[in-house]
C-alpha positions as CSV (number, residue, x, y, z in Angstrom):
1,X,-69.3,-34.5,-95.2
2,X,-66.8,-31.7,-96.0
3,X,-63.3,-33.1,-95.8
4,X,-61.5,-29.9,-96.7
5,X,-59.0,-28.7,-94.1
6,X,-60.1,-26.0,-91.7
7,X,-58.6,-22.6,-92.3
8,X,-55.8,-21.6,-90.0
9,X,-56.5,-19.2,-87.2
10,X,-55.2,-15.6,-87.7
11,X,-52.9,-16.0,-84.8
12,X,-51.3,-19.1,-86.3
13,X,-50.9,-17.4,-89.7
14,X,-49.3,-14.4,-88.0
15,X,-46.9,-16.6,-86.1
16,X,-45.8,-18.4,-89.3
17,X,-45.0,-15.0,-90.9
18,X,-43.3,-13.4,-87.9
19,X,-41.3,-16.4,-86.5
20,X,-38.8,-16.6,-89.4
21,X,-38.0,-12.9,-88.9
22,X,-37.6,-13.4,-85.2
23,X,-35.3,-16.4,-85.8
24,X,-33.2,-14.4,-88.3
25,X,-32.9,-11.5,-85.9
26,X,-31.8,-13.8,-83.0
27,X,-29.1,-15.6,-85.1
28,X,-27.8,-12.3,-86.5
29,X,-27.6,-10.8,-83.0
30,X,-25.7,-13.8,-81.8
31,X,-23.1,-13.5,-84.5
32,X,-23.0,-9.7,-85.0
33,X,-23.3,-8.2,-81.5
34,X,-19.5,-8.5,-80.7
35,X,-18.2,-7.6,-84.2
36,X,-15.7,-4.9,-84.9
37,X,-18.0,-2.6,-87.0
38,X,-15.2,-0.4,-88.3
39,X,-13.5,-3.5,-89.7
40,X,-16.8,-4.7,-91.1
41,X,-17.3,-1.4,-93.0
42,X,-13.8,-1.6,-94.3
43,X,-14.2,-5.1,-95.6
44,X,-17.5,-4.2,-97.2
45,X,-15.9,-1.2,-98.9
46,X,-12.9,-3.3,-100.2
47,X,-15.1,-6.2,-101.5
48,X,-15.4,-6.7,-105.2
49,X,-19.2,-6.0,-105.2
50,X,-19.7,-6.3,-109.0
51,X,-18.2,-9.8,-108.8
52,X,-20.3,-10.6,-105.7
53,X,-23.5,-9.5,-107.4
54,X,-22.7,-11.5,-110.6
55,X,-21.8,-14.6,-108.5
56,X,-25.3,-14.4,-106.9
57,X,-27.3,-13.3,-109.9
58,X,-26.1,-15.6,-112.7
59,X,-26.7,-18.9,-110.7
60,X,-30.2,-17.7,-109.8
61,X,-31.1,-17.2,-113.4
62,X,-29.7,-20.6,-114.4
63,X,-31.6,-22.3,-111.7
64,X,-34.8,-20.5,-112.6
65,X,-34.7,-21.5,-116.3
66,X,-33.2,-24.9,-116.1
67,X,-35.3,-25.9,-113.1
68,X,-38.4,-25.1,-115.0
69,X,-37.1,-27.1,-118.0
70,X,-36.4,-30.2,-115.8
71,X,-39.9,-30.2,-114.5
72,X,-41.5,-29.6,-118.0
73,X,-39.4,-32.4,-119.6
74,X,-40.3,-34.9,-116.9
75,X,-44.1,-34.2,-117.2
76,X,-44.0,-34.4,-121.0
77,X,-42.0,-37.6,-121.0
78,X,-44.2,-39.4,-118.4
79,X,-47.6,-37.9,-118.8
80,X,-48.5,-35.5,-121.6
81,X,-48.2,-32.0,-123.0
82,X,-47.0,-29.3,-120.6
83,X,-46.1,-25.8,-121.7
84,X,-42.5,-24.6,-121.0
85,X,-42.7,-20.8,-121.3
86,X,-45.8,-20.3,-119.2
87,X,-44.3,-22.5,-116.5
88,X,-41.1,-20.4,-116.5
89,X,-43.3,-17.4,-115.6
90,X,-45.2,-19.4,-113.0
91,X,-42.0,-20.6,-111.4
92,X,-40.7,-17.0,-111.4
93,X,-43.9,-15.7,-109.8
94,X,-43.7,-18.3,-107.1
95,X,-40.7,-16.4,-105.6
96,X,-43.2,-13.8,-104.4
97,X,-45.1,-16.5,-102.5
98,X,-41.9,-17.8,-101.0
99,X,-41.3,-14.5,-99.3
100,X,-44.5,-15.1,-97.4
101,X,-44.0,-18.8,-96.8
102,X,-41.5,-21.2,-98.5
103,X,-44.0,-24.1,-98.3
104,X,-46.7,-21.9,-99.9
105,X,-44.5,-21.2,-102.9
106,X,-43.4,-24.8,-103.4
107,X,-47.0,-26.1,-102.8
108,X,-48.3,-23.6,-105.4
109,X,-45.9,-24.9,-108.0
110,X,-46.9,-28.5,-107.3
111,X,-50.6,-27.6,-107.5
112,X,-50.0,-25.8,-110.8
113,X,-48.3,-28.9,-112.2
114,X,-51.2,-31.1,-111.2
115,X,-53.9,-28.8,-112.6
116,X,-52.1,-27.8,-115.8
117,X,-50.9,-31.3,-116.6
118,X,-54.2,-32.9,-115.5
119,X,-52.3,-35.6,-113.8
120,X,-53.3,-37.7,-110.8
121,X,-51.6,-36.9,-107.5
122,X,-50.2,-40.4,-107.3
123,X,-48.5,-40.2,-110.7
124,X,-47.2,-36.7,-110.0
125,X,-45.7,-37.8,-106.8
126,X,-43.8,-40.5,-108.6
127,X,-42.6,-38.0,-111.3
128,X,-41.4,-35.7,-108.5
129,X,-39.6,-38.6,-106.8
130,X,-37.9,-39.4,-110.2
131,X,-36.6,-35.9,-110.5
132,X,-35.4,-35.7,-106.9
133,X,-33.8,-39.2,-107.2
134,X,-31.9,-38.4,-110.4
135,X,-30.8,-35.1,-109.0
136,X,-29.4,-36.6,-105.8
137,X,-27.6,-39.4,-107.8
138,X,-26.2,-36.7,-110.1
139,X,-24.8,-34.8,-107.1
140,X,-23.4,-38.1,-105.7
141,X,-21.5,-38.8,-109.0
142,X,-20.1,-35.3,-108.9
143,X,-19.0,-35.5,-105.2
144,X,-17.1,-38.8,-105.5
145,X,-14.2,-37.4,-107.7
146,X,-14.3,-34.1,-105.8
147,X,-13.9,-35.8,-102.5
148,X,-11.0,-37.9,-103.9
149,X,-9.4,-34.6,-104.9
150,X,-9.9,-33.3,-101.3
151,X,-7.9,-36.3,-100.1
152,X,-5.2,-35.8,-102.8
153,X,-4.6,-32.2,-101.7
154,X,-4.7,-33.1,-98.0
155,X,-7.8,-30.9,-97.2
156,X,-9.8,-33.6,-95.4
157,X,-8.7,-32.3,-92.0
158,X,-10.0,-28.8,-92.8
159,X,-13.4,-29.8,-93.8
160,X,-15.8,-29.9,-90.8
161,X,-17.2,-33.3,-91.8
162,X,-16.8,-36.8,-90.6
163,X,-15.2,-38.1,-93.7
164,X,-16.1,-41.7,-92.8
165,X,-19.8,-40.8,-92.7
166,X,-19.4,-38.7,-95.8
167,X,-17.8,-41.6,-97.8
168,X,-20.5,-43.9,-96.4
169,X,-23.2,-41.6,-97.8
170,X,-21.5,-41.3,-101.2
171,X,-20.8,-45.0,-101.6
172,X,-24.3,-45.9,-100.4
173,X,-25.7,-43.5,-103.0
174,X,-23.6,-44.9,-105.7
175,X,-24.6,-48.5,-104.9
176,X,-28.3,-47.5,-104.8
177,X,-27.9,-45.8,-108.2
178,X,-26.3,-49.0,-109.7
179,X,-29.1,-51.1,-108.1
180,X,-31.8,-48.8,-109.4
181,X,-30.3,-48.8,-112.9
182,X,-30.1,-52.6,-113.0
183,X,-33.7,-52.9,-111.6
184,X,-35.5,-50.5,-113.9
185,X,-33.5,-50.9,-117.1
186,X,-32.5,-54.6,-117.0
187,X,-35.0,-56.2,-114.5
188,X,-32.1,-57.4,-112.3
189,X,-33.3,-57.6,-108.7
190,X,-30.3,-57.4,-106.4
191,X,-30.7,-54.8,-103.8
192,X,-33.1,-52.4,-102.1
193,X,-35.1,-51.4,-105.2
194,X,-36.9,-54.7,-105.2
195,X,-38.3,-54.0,-101.7
196,X,-39.0,-50.3,-102.2
197,X,-40.8,-50.8,-105.6
198,X,-42.5,-54.1,-105.0
199,X,-45.3,-53.2,-107.4
200,X,-43.4,-51.7,-110.2
201,X,-46.5,-51.5,-112.4
202,X,-48.1,-49.1,-109.9
203,X,-49.0,-45.7,-111.3
204,X,-46.6,-44.2,-108.7
205,X,-43.6,-45.9,-110.3
206,X,-44.7,-45.1,-113.9
207,X,-41.9,-42.5,-114.4
208,X,-39.2,-45.0,-113.4
209,X,-40.9,-47.8,-115.3
210,X,-41.2,-45.9,-118.6
211,X,-38.0,-44.0,-118.5
212,X,-35.1,-44.8,-120.8
213,X,-31.4,-44.6,-120.1
214,X,-31.2,-41.6,-122.4
215,X,-33.8,-39.8,-120.2
216,X,-31.7,-40.5,-117.1
217,X,-28.7,-38.9,-118.7
218,X,-30.7,-35.9,-119.9
219,X,-32.0,-35.4,-116.3
220,X,-28.4,-35.5,-115.0
221,X,-27.4,-33.2,-117.8
222,X,-30.0,-30.6,-116.9
223,X,-29.5,-31.0,-113.1
224,X,-25.8,-30.8,-112.8
225,X,-25.3,-27.3,-114.4
226,X,-27.6,-25.9,-111.7
227,X,-25.5,-27.4,-108.9
228,X,-22.2,-26.4,-110.6
229,X,-23.5,-22.9,-111.2
230,X,-24.4,-22.5,-107.5
231,X,-21.2,-24.0,-106.3
232,X,-19.0,-21.9,-108.5
233,X,-21.1,-18.8,-107.9
234,X,-20.7,-19.1,-104.1
235,X,-17.0,-19.9,-104.5
236,X,-16.5,-16.7,-106.5
237,X,-18.6,-14.9,-103.9
238,X,-16.1,-16.0,-101.3
239,X,-13.3,-14.7,-103.5
240,X,-15.1,-11.3,-103.8
241,X,-14.8,-10.9,-100.0
242,X,-11.3,-12.2,-99.7
243,X,-12.2,-15.7,-98.5
244,X,-9.7,-18.0,-100.2
245,X,-11.2,-21.5,-99.5
246,X,-9.9,-24.1,-101.9
247,X,-12.2,-25.0,-104.8
248,X,-12.3,-28.7,-104.0
249,X,-13.3,-28.1,-100.5
250,X,-15.9,-25.5,-101.6
251,X,-17.5,-28.0,-104.0
252,X,-17.9,-30.5,-101.1
253,X,-19.3,-28.1,-98.5
254,X,-21.3,-25.6,-100.5
255,X,-24.3,-27.9,-101.1
256,X,-24.4,-28.3,-97.3
257,X,-24.1,-24.5,-97.0
258,X,-27.1,-24.1,-99.3
259,X,-29.1,-26.6,-97.3
260,X,-28.5,-24.8,-94.1
261,X,-29.1,-21.4,-95.6
262,X,-32.5,-22.3,-97.1
263,X,-33.9,-23.9,-93.9
264,X,-37.4,-22.5,-93.6
265,X,-36.8,-21.2,-90.1
266,X,-35.4,-17.8,-91.1
267,X,-36.4,-15.0,-93.4
268,X,-34.8,-15.1,-96.9
269,X,-31.6,-16.8,-95.5
270,X,-30.7,-13.9,-93.1
271,X,-29.0,-15.5,-90.1
272,X,-28.9,-19.0,-91.6
273,X,-26.4,-17.9,-94.2
274,X,-24.2,-16.6,-91.4
275,X,-24.6,-19.8,-89.5
276,X,-23.6,-21.8,-92.6
277,X,-20.6,-19.7,-93.5
278,X,-19.4,-19.7,-89.9
279,X,-19.7,-23.5,-89.7
280,X,-17.7,-24.3,-92.9
281,X,-15.6,-21.3,-93.7
282,X,-14.5,-19.8,-90.4
283,X,-11.0,-21.3,-90.9
284,X,-10.5,-19.0,-94.0
285,X,-12.2,-15.8,-92.9
286,X,-12.6,-13.4,-90.0
287,X,-16.1,-12.9,-88.4
288,X,-16.3,-9.5,-90.1
289,X,-15.7,-11.0,-93.5
290,X,-18.4,-13.6,-93.0
291,X,-20.7,-11.0,-91.6
292,X,-20.3,-8.7,-94.7
293,X,-20.7,-11.6,-97.1
294,X,-23.8,-13.0,-95.4
295,X,-25.5,-9.7,-95.4
296,X,-24.9,-9.1,-99.1
297,X,-25.8,-12.6,-100.2
298,X,-29.4,-12.8,-98.9
299,X,-30.0,-9.1,-99.8
300,X,-29.0,-9.5,-103.4
301,X,-30.7,-12.9,-103.7
302,X,-33.9,-11.5,-102.3
303,X,-33.8,-8.5,-104.7
304,X,-33.1,-10.8,-107.6
305,X,-36.0,-13.1,-106.8
306,X,-38.3,-10.2,-106.2
307,X,-37.4,-8.8,-109.6
308,X,-38.0,-12.2,-111.3
309,X,-41.2,-12.5,-109.4
310,X,-42.5,-9.1,-110.4
311,X,-41.5,-9.5,-114.1
312,X,-43.2,-13.0,-114.1
313,X,-46.4,-11.9,-112.3
314,X,-48.4,-10.6,-115.2
315,X,-47.8,-13.5,-117.7
316,X,-48.2,-15.9,-114.9
317,X,-51.6,-14.5,-113.8
318,X,-52.7,-14.5,-117.5
319,X,-51.9,-18.2,-117.7
320,X,-53.6,-19.0,-114.4
321,X,-56.8,-17.1,-115.5
322,X,-56.8,-19.2,-118.7
323,X,-56.4,-22.4,-116.7
324,X,-59.3,-21.5,-114.4
325,X,-61.5,-20.6,-117.4
326,X,-60.7,-23.8,-119.2
327,X,-61.4,-25.9,-116.1
328,X,-64.6,-24.2,-115.2
329,X,-67.7,-26.3,-116.0
330,X,-69.7,-25.1,-119.0
331,X,-73.0,-23.4,-118.1
332,X,-75.8,-25.2,-119.9
333,X,-78.6,-23.2,-121.3
334,X,-82.2,-24.4,-120.9
335,X,-83.6,-25.7,-124.1
336,X,-86.5,-23.9,-125.7
337,X,-90.1,-25.2,-125.8
């Protein structure tokens, strides 16, 4: 019996493509219909556009390259050989798929890892969890001193966050990190890890089981520059449009801004970027400043990703053709009489 999923109906596929554009248009109309357009044009003309473009472009390049390196290292460590340069091109070409559907681009990258690495889905899921977990713990370790700085400078009242909940998340993440470190590296069973990973010898937990403390630090070392580059880039983008939010506050809220902006409900961040900036930076900027910035940001980011995707497409397709040819079953010739 064929267990493959049924293809989606054309109407469903069309709705998946059109709906993000409709959502973007609705959000933009909500925020833009009452703006002072003369003021908006003046702000756009006075903005430091070279700084704005650099603040968007440089972090995108860092995330593209280092993100590929993080994935490649984790697969080499916990499974076997996995080429870096071809995967950089594959990761770049996936940006084109993400214009059509974010899940399609991400799913394509996961499928490539499984096929190229010849790794079971269970083991791959565990490796992905390892990368995500180490990344989140790294962010937690960054946010604790930054949040302390927010309190030192008296900025907690300006951040639109419940600081009690925020500290609860950070402290909970830190305690879970300590518990996981003790569990996987020292066999000390104190907290939640002993319940989450009851069968630590399972293939799913092989990345955690076989990882060394050095590899944990390398994962943090490769992940943190990506977060720092994005945070500093968006902070400089604010400055380019005259939005003078304090750096400590920006470091706390920009990861949340990125999360809102990249929600898969809108097209390329149009609309959701405006929602995010209005939520967290409206105390430092006029609606026209936010409007100008949040039109430039997704436009430049989209052009950057499209350029990366087009430049990556040819070497990526070459690698995919080689992978398909290598995985195709050999055709046996009939033996002679």
